[in-house]
N, C-alpha and C positions, 0 to 999 in steps of 0.2 A: 650766322656769326661773322663779324667783319675780321679782316686781316689784322686790325689794330685792337682786337678784343684783349682786355686785360683782366687779370684775376690775381688775388693774393690775400694775405692776412693782415688785419688791422687789430692792434691791441689797444683797448680803451682803458686808460689809467687815470688816477686822480685820488685825492683824499677820499676817505669814506663819505658817502652820502652827498656826492656832488652831482648825481644824476646819470651815472654811467649805465646802470641797468635800464632806466627809463629811455635813454638814448638808444640803447641796443634794441629794445622792443619797438621803438618808433621806426627805426630804420628797417627792421625786418618786416614789420607790419603785423606782428602778433607776439604774444608773450613767449619769450624764450629765456628770460632772466627774471627772477623774483625781485620785487621791489618792496621797500618798507621805509617808514619814517625813521627807523633805527639805523645807526651806522653799523658797518661790518656785516651787512646782510649777505653779500655775495661771498661764497667760500670756495668757488671752483671756477675754472675757466669755462665760459659758455660760448660755444660756437654757433652764432646765429648767421644765416646766410642771406645776403642781399643780392637780388637778381636785377640786372639792368641791361638794356640792349647793348651797351658798350662794354660791359664787364660784370664781374662778380666780386663781392667783398665778403670775406669770412671774418666776422666780428668776434673778437676774443675779449669778453668782459671779465677782467681779472678782479680779484679781491682788492679792496682799497689798500694802497701802500701805506704802511704805518710803522711806527717803532714798536716791535712786538713785546708783549708782557708775558706770554705763555708759549709753550711748545707749539700749540696750534697756530699762534700768531707767527712764529718763526717759520713754520711749514707753509703758511699762506704766502709769506714774503718770498720764500724760496720758489714757490710756484710762479709768482710774478716774474722773478728773475729768469726762470727757465723759459717763460713765454716771450719775454722781451728779446731774448737772444735769437728767437726763431721767426719773428714777424717781419713783414715788409714796411709797415708804417706803425708808428706809435702815436696815438692821439691822446693828449693830456687835456682833461676837462677841468675847468675852473668856473664856479658859478658866478654870474654877473653881480650877485648881491654881496659877495665876500671879497675883501681885499686879498691880493696875493700875499701869502704869509710864509712862515718858516716851513710848514708842511709842504706847500707847493714848491718851494725852492729845493727841499729835500728830494721830492719826486723828480723835479727837473734835472737835478744832479744825477739821480739814478738812471733816468732814460738816456742821458747823454753818454752813459757808459756802454750803450748798445750802439756801436758805430754803424752797423749794417742798415738799420732801419731809418727811414725818413721820419721827420718829427713834425707833428701838427698840434697846434693849440686851439682848443675849442672853448669858447665862452658860452656856458650853458645857462638855462633858466632866464633868458632875456625877457620872457613874458612877465617875470616877477620884479624886474628892475627898471630903473629910470634910464633914459638915454645917456645921462651923465655917468651913471654907474657902468653902463656897457662900455662907454668910451674910456673910462678910467681903467677898466680891466684890460682892454685891448692895448693901452699904452703900457701898463705894468708888464704884461706878457711880452710885448715887443722889446722892452728893456731887459727882460730876463735872459733872452738869447735869440739865436737865429732859428727861424721856423720855415719849413717848406710851405706851410699854410697857416693862416691865423684867421679864424672865422667865428662870429657870434651866431648862436642858433637857439631855438626853443624846441625841445622834444615834445612838449605838451601841445603847443599851437601849430607846430610843423614849420615854423619860420626858418627858411634857408636850409631845410633838410635836403631838398633836391639838389641845391648847389653843393652841399657837403658831399653827397654821394658822388656827383660828377667829378669833383675835385679829388676825392680819395681814389676813385678809379684811375684818374690820370696819373696818379703816383705809383700805381701797381705795375708789375712787369707784364709784358705781352705774354699771354698764356691762354691755353684752352680752359674752359670752365673746370673748376675743381670739384663741383658737386652737380648732380642733375638739377634741372630747373624746377623740379617739383619739391625739392627739399628746402626746408627753412631752418633746420637745426640738425646737429648730429649727436645729440644726447640719446641715451637709451631711455625707455619709458620709465623704468624703476627710478632712475635718477630724477627725472622731471617730476614724477609723482611725489617723491620725497621732498623736493624743493617746494612744491606747492603746499604741502602740509606744513612745512616750516614757515612759509610765508604767512599762512593763516594763524599760526601760533605766535608769530612775532607781533601781531597787532594788539595794542592795548595792554602790553605787559610792562613791568617795571624796567627801568633802564639797564639794570645789570643782567637781565635774563637772556637777551638775544645771544650773547656770547656763549651761553651754556646750553643752547638747544641744538640737538642733532636728530636726524630721522633715519631709520632703517626700514626697508620694506621686507617683512618677514615671510609673507606668503601671498600668492595670487592664484585663485582658482575660479573656474566657471561652473555654476550650478546647472542642473539639467534644464532649467527654464531659460538658460543663456545669460543670466545675470552674473557679471564678474564680481568676485569678492576680493577685497584688498585688505590685508592685515599689516598694520604698521606699528613700529615702536617710536614714541617720542621720548628722546633721552635727555635727561637733565642731570645736574651734578649734585643736588642736595634735596633732602626731603621737603624743605621749605619751598623750593622751586616747584616741586611736584604739586604741592598744595595750591600754588599760584596758578599753574597750568590747568589743574582740574577744576578749581573754583568751587564756590559754595554749592553743595548738592550736585556737583558735576556739571554745573551750568556753563562754565567757561570751556571745558573740553567738548561739550555738545556743540557750542558755537563754533569752535575750531573745526570740528568734524563737518559741520554743515557748510561752512565757507570753503573748506578744502575740497569737499566732495563736488561742489558746484564747479570749481575750477578744473578739477580732474576730469569730470564728465565733459566739459567743454574741450579739454585737450584731447581726450580719447574719442570723443564723438559718440558716446553711448552712456547709458545709465550704469551706475556701479553701486555696490554696497561697500562702505568704508568703516573699518574698525581700527581705532587708535588706542594703544595701550601706553601709559606713561611709566617709564622705568627710570631708576636712579643709578647712575654709574659715577661714583664719587670722583671729583676732580679729573674727569676724562680729558680735559684740554691739556693737562700737564703729564699725562701718562702715555708713553709711546705705544704700548701694546693696545690700549683702549682706542687711541687715535687710529691705529692700523685697522682695528676691527670695524670702526665707524667709517672707514674709507678715506682717511686723510694720510 
């Protein structure tokens, strides 16, 4: 470790579905945040750890900043505010394919209220955009305000990710490593397992359903033959949503279980048995007690 070694926390913010989780996973080099084509996928702060010879970045992938419509939405926004007050750098993501709009200006205003952190603007998804679109986003962001760094990247193709890491490390305070070099994330296993099940459940469902999905891990045990058994509850808000998740003859739930099990086995590095039970907790997003029991 050099005398100029740097380490600190980076909060990745932006409108829902601008590529924050994909960027987190690309920088860390493995899946630490679930991704989905649906907005509002991330519901918790995820600490993925990037190791580099010159420093260490602890990435905090927050829920998408938005104007809340439910108690859950309010709590997610409160979570974001708490994170922003604590980090060394705030990185705001804007996709190259979308013009800077009211939502982005709202987020920019929000992060400017965190005076301690340095501010970075990242134009994401440049692999999906024309050079003209990338140039337009860079100009729009430059006009939005002062930045310590303004950079276009692609988390999918890897374009400029190495440059982004070096630049972010240069903005960190001089510090010893915050985590051992073998660690890539600081979540507990139950939390990661629950997120992987929710990710599998989010694919292919109706637009209103993602906001109503939560997962709890009820039990984990190991059989005599060494096979670990995991029992999970997939929580929805209405009976109609339960029918959507289960599917005709249980086909959709079987597919969810199969895809989730494959990801969990990859994460744990061993074979498992997974049982998912779908339960209804009416309007849990708006009920403080139910939110508490579900970990929010």
